[in-house]
N, C-alpha and C positions, 0 to 999 in steps of 0.2 A: 433152495434151488435158484440158480441164476436165470434171469430172463434172457431169452434169445433176442438178439436185435432183429428188427424187420428186414426182410429180404431187399437187397438193393435192386431198384428198378432202373432200366435204361431209358435215357431220353432220346434214343436214336428214333423210335417210331414217331415221337412228337416232332422232331426236327425234320424228318422226311415228309411228314404231313404238312408242316408250315412251308417248306420249300415248294412242295407240289402246289399248295394253294396260292403262295405268292406268284409262282410261275404262271399259273392259270390266269390270275387277276392281271398280271403284267401283259399277257398275250391276248387278253379279251378285246382291247381296241383294234389290234391288227386283225383278229379273226372277224370281227364285226364289219371292218372296213372291207375285207376280201369277200365277205358274204354280200355286202351292199353292191360291190362292183360286179359280182356275178349275177345278181338279180337285175341290175340296171343294163347289163349287156344285151338283154333281149328287147329292151325298151329304147334303144338308140344311144346308149352310152351314159356317161355321167351327167348329172345336172350342171356341175361346174363347167364342164366343156360344151354345153349346149349354147347355141346362139339364138335359139328360139325365144320369143317373148314369154314371160311368166304368165301362167294362167291366173284367174282370179283367186282360186283356192291357195296357190303358192304365194301370191301377194299377201293374203290374210294371214297365212302361217308365217310369212317372212317378217311381219311386224315383231314377232316374238323372237326371231333369229337375226335381227338387225339386217335384214335384206329385203325389207318391204317396200322400198321406194321404186317406182317405175322409171323415174327420170334419170337414174344414174347411168344406164346404158353400159355398152362394152367398153372396157378399158382398152384404149389404143396401145398402151405399153405392155399388155399382158399377151403373150404368145400361147394360144391354146394347144398347139401342136406339140411344143416342147415343155409346156407348163413352166415357163420362165418369165421373169419380168425384166423388160429391157429399158426401163425408164431411168430417170435421173437418179444418181446415187445419193443416198441420205447425207445430210450435212450435220457434222457434230457441232452442237451449240457451244459456243465459247462464252462463258459468263462475263469475262472481262470486256468483251465487245458489245455486250447486250444481246438480247435474244433476236432482234430483227437486223437484217443486213440490207 
């Protein structure tokens, strides 16, 4: 008696599952940012666009987020309304001229 080959299984469910999982993981940062903006809307807007001084708790947490200094102040080249930077353009360093100009 000849042995029957095992039935062929399709990889379509696995591929669909992987695409769905990858799509969800790729969309997670966007979904979390939208949730954060929705939650902050009731508290006066985003922390980035706030011109109020930081509280002591925010300063303590900021040391771990590289925003813990009180003396940096508001960047005069940053426009909070349009969220654009209007300062000096970056200069590309030319190694033949040295790093300082």
